[in-house]
C-alpha positions in Angstrom: 0.1 0.1 0.0 1.4 3.4 -0.9 1.9 6.2 1.4 -0.7 8.2 -0.4 -3.2 5.8 1.0 -2.2 6.8 4.5 -4.5 8.7 6.9 -3.2 10.4 10.1 -5.5 10.3 13.1 -4.6 12.6 16.0 -5.9 12.3 19.4 -5.8 8.6 18.7 -5.7 7.4 22.3 -8.9 9.4 23.1 -12.4 8.5 22.5 -13.0 10.3 19.1 -9.5 9.7 17.6 -9.6 6.1 18.8 -13.1 5.5 17.3 -11.9 7.0 14.1 -8.8 4.8 13.7 -10.7 1.7 14.6 -13.5 2.6 11.9 -10.7 3.2 9.4 -8.9 -0.1 10.2 -12.3 -2.0 10.2 -13.1 -0.7 6.7 -9.7 -1.7 5.3 -8.0 -0.2 2.2 -6.3 2.6 4.1 -3.1 2.7 6.0 -3.7 4.2 9.4 -1.3 6.4 11.1 -2.0 7.2 14.6 -0.3 10.2 16.5 0.5 9.5 20.1 2.8 11.0 22.8 3.3 7.6 24.6 3.6 4.6 22.4 3.5 2.4 25.5 0.2 3.6 26.6 -2.5 0.7 26.5 -4.7 2.3 23.8 -1.6 3.1 21.6 -0.5 -0.6 21.9 -3.9 -1.8 21.2 -4.1 0.3 18.0 -0.7 -1.0 16.8 -1.8 -4.5 17.5 -4.8 -3.9 15.2 -2.6 -2.6 12.3 -2.0 1.0 12.9 1.3 2.6 12.3 2.3 4.5 15.3 4.0 8.0 15.0 5.2 9.6 18.2 4.5 13.3 18.3 2.8 16.2 19.9 0.4 18.8 18.9 2.6 21.3 20.5 5.8 20.2 18.3 5.3 21.2 14.7 8.1 19.2 13.4 6.7 16.0 14.7 3.3 16.9 13.0 5.1 17.5 9.7 6.8 13.9 9.9 3.5 12.5 10.7 1.6 14.2 8.0 4.2 13.6 5.1 2.7 11.5 2.4 -0.8 11.3 4.1 -3.8 11.9 2.0 -6.1 12.8 4.9 -5.9 14.0 8.6 -8.3 13.7 11.4 -8.1 16.5 13.8 -9.3 17.1 17.3 -8.0 19.4 20.1 -9.3 20.0 23.6 -8.6 21.9 26.8 -6.1 20.3 29.0 -7.7 18.8 32.3 -5.7 18.3 35.4 -6.2 18.2 39.2 -5.6 22.0 39.2 -8.3 22.8 36.7 -8.7 23.3 33.0 -6.0 24.9 30.8 -7.6 26.5 27.6 -4.2 28.2 26.6 -2.9 25.8 24.0 -5.9 24.6 22.1 -5.9 27.2 19.3 -2.3 27.0 18.6 -2.4 23.2 18.6 -5.2 23.4 15.9 -3.1 25.9 13.9 -0.1 23.8 14.2 -1.8 20.8 12.8 -3.5 22.7 9.9 -0.3 24.4 8.9 1.7 21.0 9.0 -1.0 19.3 6.9 -1.0 22.1 4.4 2.8 22.2 4.2 2.7 18.4 3.5 0.2 18.6 0.8 -2.6 16.9 2.6 -5.8 17.2 0.6 -8.4 16.1 3.0 -8.9 17.5 6.5 -11.6 16.4 9.0 -11.9 18.3 12.2 -14.3 17.6 15.1 -15.4 20.2 17.6 -18.8 20.4 19.5 -22.5 20.9 18.5 -23.3 24.4 18.8 -20.0 25.9 17.7 -20.7 29.2 15.8 -24.2 29.4 17.3 -22.9 30.0 20.9 -22.9 33.8 20.7 -26.6 33.8 20.0 -27.4 31.8 23.1 -29.8 33.5 25.6 -27.5 35.6 28.1 -24.4 35.4 26.1 -24.2 39.1 25.2 -25.0 40.1 28.8 -22.0 38.0 30.0 -24.0 35.3 31.6 -21.8 32.6 30.3 -18.6 34.4 30.7 -16.9 31.1 32.1 -17.8 29.4 28.8 -16.3 31.9 26.6 -12.9 30.7 26.1 -14.1 27.1 25.5 -16.5 28.0 22.7 -14.4 30.8 21.1 -11.3 28.4 20.9 -13.5 25.8 19.2 -14.9 28.3 16.7 -11.4 29.8 15.9 -10.2 26.4 14.8 -13.3 25.6 12.8 -13.1 28.9 11.0 -9.4 28.3 10.4 -10.1 24.9 8.8 -12.9 26.3 6.6 -10.5 29.0 5.2 -7.2 27.2 5.1 -7.4 26.0 1.5 -7.7 22.2 1.8 -9.0 20.5 -1.4 -11.7 18.9 0.9 -12.6 19.7 4.6 -15.4 18.6 6.8 -16.4 19.8 10.3 -18.1 17.3 12.6 -20.0 18.9 15.6 -21.0 16.0 17.8 -23.7 16.4 20.4 -23.6 15.1 24.1 -21.8 11.7 24.3 -24.0 8.9 25.3 -21.3 7.8 27.7 -21.7 11.1 29.6 -21.2 10.3 33.3 -24.7 12.0 34.2 -26.3 9.2 32.1 -24.7 6.3 33.8 -26.8 4.6 36.6 -23.6 3.9 38.6 -23.6 7.6 39.4 -27.2 8.0 40.2 -28.1 9.1 43.8 -28.8 6.2 45.8 -28.4 4.1 42.6 -31.8 5.2 41.5 -32.1 9.0 41.0 -30.6 11.1 38.2 -30.1 14.3 40.0 -30.0 17.1 37.3 -30.0 20.9 36.7 -31.1 20.4 33.1 -34.8 20.9 32.7 -36.8 17.6 32.4 -38.7 18.8 29.4 -35.5 19.8 27.5 -34.6 17.5 24.7 -30.8 16.6 24.6 -29.1 15.5 21.4 -27.0 12.4 21.9 -24.3 10.6 20.0 -22.2 7.4 20.5 -18.5 8.1 20.4 -18.3 5.0 17.9 -20.5 7.0 15.7 -18.3 9.9 15.6 -15.4 7.7 14.5 -17.7 6.1 11.7 -18.7 9.7 10.4 -15.2 10.8 10.3 -14.1 7.7 8.4 -17.0 8.3 6.1 -15.8 11.9 5.4 -12.3 10.7 4.9 -13.0 8.0 2.5 -15.6 10.1 0.5 -14.2 13.5 0.7 -16.2 14.9 -2.1 -19.6 14.1 -0.7 -18.5 15.6 2.8 -16.5 18.6 1.3 -17.6 21.9 2.9 -20.1 20.1 5.1 -20.6 21.3 8.8 -22.4 18.2 10.4 -24.3 18.6 13.6 -24.1 15.1 14.5 -26.6 13.1 16.8 -28.0 9.6 17.0 -30.9 10.4 19.3 -32.9 13.2 20.7 -34.4 12.5 24.2 -35.4 14.2 27.4 -33.7 12.9 30.7 -37.0 11.1 31.7 -37.0 9.4 28.3 -33.3 8.3 29.0 -34.3 7.1 32.5 -37.2 5.0 31.1 -34.9 3.3 28.5 -32.3 2.5 31.3 -35.1 1.3 33.7 -36.3 -1.0 30.9 -32.9 -2.4 30.2 -31.7 -2.8 33.8 -35.0 -4.0 35.3 -34.9 -1.2 37.9 -37.0 1.9 38.5 -34.8 5.0 37.8 -36.3 8.5 38.3 -35.3 12.0 37.3 -35.0 14.5 40.0 -34.7 18.4 39.0 -32.6 20.4 41.3 -31.0 23.7 41.8 -27.1 24.2 41.4 -26.9 24.2 45.1 -28.7 20.9 45.5 -26.6 19.3 42.8 -23.4 20.4 44.5 -24.6 19.2 47.8 -25.3 15.8 46.3 -21.7 15.7 45.0 -21.6 17.3 41.6 -18.7 19.6 41.0 -19.7 23.2 41.1 -18.3 24.1 37.7 -20.0 21.1 36.2 -23.3 21.9 37.7 -23.3 25.5 36.6 -22.1 24.5 33.1 -24.9 22.0 32.7 -27.4 24.8 33.2 -26.2 26.1 29.7 -28.1 23.2 28.1 -31.4 24.8 29.2 -30.9 27.9 27.1 -28.8 26.5 24.1 -30.6 25.6 21.0 -30.6 21.9 20.1 -29.0 21.8 16.7 -27.9 18.2 16.1 -30.6 15.8 14.8 -30.3 12.1 13.7 -31.9 12.9 10.4 -29.0 15.1 9.5 -26.4 12.2 9.8 -28.8 9.9 8.0 -29.0 12.3 4.9 -25.3 11.6 4.4 -25.8 7.9 4.5 -24.7 7.5 8.2 -26.5 5.2 10.5 -25.8 6.5 14.1 -27.2 4.4 16.9 -30.1 5.3 19.0 -29.5 5.5 22.8 -31.3 2.4 23.6 -29.4 0.4 21.0 -26.1 1.8 22.4 -27.1 1.2 25.9 -28.1 -2.4 25.2 -25.0 -3.0 23.3 -22.9 -1.8 26.2 -24.7 -4.0 28.6 -24.3 -7.1 26.3 -20.5 -6.5 26.1 -20.1 -6.6 29.9 
């Protein structure tokens, strides 16, 4: 297989990058390169065992990105804030995105698929944004938008933006974290629909955009596999687990008292006013078949 069949997947040891690498490997016909900082990490070793070529590099090191992009026909891109015990560091994300875009352009990569978050670009229109109500969210959303705008205007022959909805494995949806094992305590309105996506389906969407770049060129895809309220989620989980789960609306203070991190609790209230943009039919219109929440949850339970 020639080097021009190669695809570089960054963030390969994470959920989205890992899902993309696995989807490309499963389809075959493409040599998959994965960019990792530590080749001895379990996820890196698993991808190598599955047939991926491991490149050691870092989004902060442009030379390593040039080497990884050399001869590749496509790049999968994802950057995120850096989480640590001391908090969240937003300072590197924009430059990391720029480093990868510039490396891909310099090496003649034709297709660039970037993933961000559903709502990027529409966040400035959210209720209370102009008044500064969501000041603590500003750096997160503006960083995402900056890289999306860079990808749109960089000059790639083909580019795609994937904007995934809330992950189906979001901790608040896991009964293991329910209060008393039964109550989903939430600051999100119970009548508020939430767009949901399985991480595996982000990888499949990215692989589709990489392998059919003409169809996905210039597409900004709000990506979801289901649209449910939290009581609907609880009903599905109750049926699957044979237990009676309930949803309890609470204030931020009540949620914090029950153990939720204050920043997480306040952040989730953003979902009460942000428009729900991702819909399953959008993915299906591009030939994708994302899982429903019930199918995903059942699959997870059958695998354990």
